[in-house]
C-alpha positions in Angstrom: -2.3 13.9 -13.9 -1.8 14.7 -10.0 1.2 14.6 -8.2 0.5 11.8 -5.5 4.0 11.6 -4.1 6.8 14.1 -4.3 10.2 12.8 -2.4 13.0 15.5 -2.5 16.7 14.5 -1.2 15.0 12.4 1.3 17.7 10.6 3.8 16.9 8.5 6.6 19.3 7.3 9.6 18.6 5.0 12.3 20.9 4.6 15.3 21.7 1.1 16.4 23.7 1.4 19.6 26.9 3.3 18.7 26.3 2.6 14.9 24.4 4.9 12.5 22.4 2.9 9.7 21.9 5.0 6.5 18.8 3.5 5.1 18.2 6.3 2.5 20.9 8.2 1.1 19.3 10.8 -1.0 16.2 9.6 -2.8 14.4 11.7 -5.2 11.1 10.4 -6.7 7.8 11.6 -8.0 4.7 9.4 -8.3 1.8 10.2 -10.4 -1.8 9.4 -10.0 -2.6 6.1 -11.5 1.0 4.8 -11.4 1.2 1.1 -10.9 4.7 0.9 -9.5 7.2 -1.5 -8.2 9.9 -0.8 -5.9 12.4 -3.3 -5.9 16.3 -3.9 -4.8 18.1 -6.3 -2.5 17.3 -6.6 1.2 18.6 -3.6 2.9 18.4 -1.3 0.0 15.6 1.0 1.6 12.4 -0.2 0.1 10.5 -0.8 3.4 12.0 2.5 4.8 10.8 4.3 1.8 7.5 2.6 2.0 7.0 3.6 5.6 8.0 7.2 4.8 5.1 7.5 2.1 2.6 5.9 4.3 3.3 8.5 7.2 4.5 5.6 9.7 8.0 7.3 9.8 9.6 10.8 9.1 12.7 11.5 7.0 16.0 12.6 8.8 16.3 15.1 6.0 14.7 16.1 2.8 10.9 16.2 2.2 8.2 13.6 1.6 5.0 15.4 0.2 1.6 13.8 -0.3 -1.0 14.8 -2.6 0.5 18.2 -3.4 -0.4 19.6 0.2 1.0 17.4 3.1 4.6 17.5 4.1 5.2 14.3 6.2 7.8 15.9 8.6 5.4 18.5 9.8 2.3 16.2 10.4 1.8 15.5 14.3 0.6 12.1 15.2 -3.1 12.9 14.8 -2.5 14.6 11.4 -0.6 11.5 10.4 -3.2 9.1 11.5 -6.0 11.0 10.0 -4.2 10.9 6.6 -3.5 7.2 6.6 -7.2 6.7 7.7 -8.7 8.7 4.9 -6.3 8.7 2.2 -3.8 5.9 2.1 -4.6 1.8 2.0 -2.3 -0.7 3.1 -1.9 -4.3 2.0 0.4 -6.5 3.9 2.1 -10.1 3.1 0.7 -11.2 6.5 -2.9 -10.2 5.3 -3.5 -8.6 9.2 -7.0 -9.3 9.3 -9.3 -9.2 12.4 -9.8 -13.2 13.2 -13.1 -12.7 15.2 -14.7 -10.5 12.3 -16.1 -12.2 9.1 -15.5 -11.1 5.5 -18.0 -8.4 5.4 -17.1 -7.1 9.0 -13.4 -6.9 8.3 -14.1 -5.0 5.0 -16.6 -2.7 6.8 -14.1 -1.9 9.9 -12.1 1.1 8.4 -15.5 2.8 7.4 -16.8 2.3 10.9 -13.7 4.1 12.2 -14.5 7.1 9.7 -17.9 7.3 10.9 -19.6 6.6 7.7 -23.4 5.9 8.0 -24.5 2.2 7.6 -26.3 2.5 4.5 -23.1 3.9 2.5 -21.1 1.5 4.4 -23.0 -1.3 3.0 -22.9 -0.2 -0.5 -19.1 0.4 -0.6 -18.5 -3.1 1.1 -20.9 -4.9 -1.0 -19.4 -3.4 -4.3 -15.9 -4.4 -3.0 -16.9 -7.8 -2.2 -18.2 -8.2 -5.8 -14.9 -6.8 -7.3 -13.0 -9.3 -5.6 -15.0 -12.1 -6.0 -16.0 -13.3 -2.6 -20.0 -13.0 -2.5 -20.3 -16.6 -1.3 -17.9 -16.2 1.6 -19.4 -13.0 3.2 -20.0 -14.6 6.3 -16.9 -16.6 6.6 -14.1 -15.7 8.9 -10.5 -15.5 7.9 -9.6 -19.0 9.3 -12.1 -20.7 7.3 -10.6 -18.9 4.0 -7.5 -19.9 1.9 -4.6 -17.4 1.5 -5.5 -16.2 -1.6 -9.1 -15.4 -0.4 -7.8 -13.7 2.6 -5.3 -11.6 0.4 -8.5 -10.5 -1.6 -10.3 -9.5 1.8 -7.2 -7.4 2.4 -7.1 -5.8 -0.9 -11.1 -5.1 -0.5 -10.4 -3.5 3.0 -7.7 -1.3 1.7 -9.8 0.1 -1.3 -13.3 0.6 0.8 -12.2 4.0 2.0 -11.8 5.2 -1.5 -7.8 6.0 -1.1 -5.9 8.0 -3.6 -3.0 5.6 -2.9 -2.4 2.0 -1.9 0.9 0.8 -0.6 1.5 -3.1 -0.8 4.3 -4.7 1.1 5.1 -8.0 -0.7 1.4 -8.7 -1.4 1.8 -12.2 -3.1 4.8 -13.5 -0.9 2.3 -16.0 0.9 0.3 -16.9 -2.2 0.8 -19.7 -4.8 1.3 -18.7 -8.5 -2.5 -18.7 -9.4 -3.7 -16.8 -6.4 -0.8 -14.3 -7.0 -2.1 -14.0 -10.6 -5.7 -13.3 -9.4 -4.7 -10.7 -6.8 -2.5 -8.8 -9.3 -5.5 -9.0 -11.8 -7.8 -7.5 -9.1 -5.2 -4.6 -8.3 -4.7 -4.0 -12.1 -8.6 -3.6 -12.6 -9.2 -1.1 -9.7 -6.3 1.0 -10.8 -7.5 1.5 -14.5 -10.9 1.7 -13.7 -10.8 3.8 -10.4 -7.5 5.8 -11.2 -6.1 4.4 -7.7 -2.2 4.8 -7.6 -0.4 1.4 -6.6 3.1 1.2 -5.1 4.6 -2.1 -4.5 7.6 -3.1 -2.5 8.3 -6.6 -3.9 11.0 -9.4 -4.6 8.0 -11.4 -6.8 8.9 -11.5 -10.3 5.2 -11.9 -11.0 4.5 -8.4 -9.5 7.5 -6.9 -11.6 6.2 -8.1 -14.7 2.7 -6.5 -14.0 4.0 -3.3 -12.9 3.9 -0.3 -15.4 7.0 1.3 -13.8 10.0 0.0 -11.9 12.0 1.7 -9.3 15.4 0.1 -8.3 16.7 0.9 -5.2 20.6 0.2 -4.1 22.5 1.3 -0.9 19.6 3.6 -0.2 19.4 5.6 -3.6 17.4 5.3 -6.7 19.7 3.2 -9.2 17.2 3.2 -12.0 13.5 4.2 -12.7 11.7 2.8 -15.9 8.3 3.1 -17.0 6.9 0.3 -19.6 
């Protein structure tokens, strides 16, 4: 299995006025291809900070975050980090972050337009994912015409349309009812198993934890436990 994420003795500090906040205090973690992993822990434990470092949205104060065996996050300039996120990492947010003036098809297609993918290939990929998430009959609907569960399915499809190696999901079921949360997790598990996409979830949701095949517990900015099922 390919090593997707390698985190070595990572520390992250933030300065708030005269106070230094130690968000991460020496994290070591390896994430392998096809992991379906939950990062859990109380508020302030460092979950979001760790996800931001893995997603190239921030850099560590010390230590190393390496992605896909060749990218050191600390050495990337803004353009390199942007291209790495664009081409290799998908993001799923609890607030969906869809573009309200675009319909289902257009929201999913948008990352491919940014990549410069030709129209025929864009259509093929978008239609395949619309089928995967079961939204064929809503293809021309805009986000405000859909339920929360349907919007999150669009977000999942948009995250996967670029064929990323890694998907980061921050509380992906937080705004969904029990049934829609179950559907979203089933879709992501299917894509993980059939396409080998690595998923890392930051979550408080017991439903997500039960579906994960690996659980990393953070406490006070450190890995307290790391268990595979």
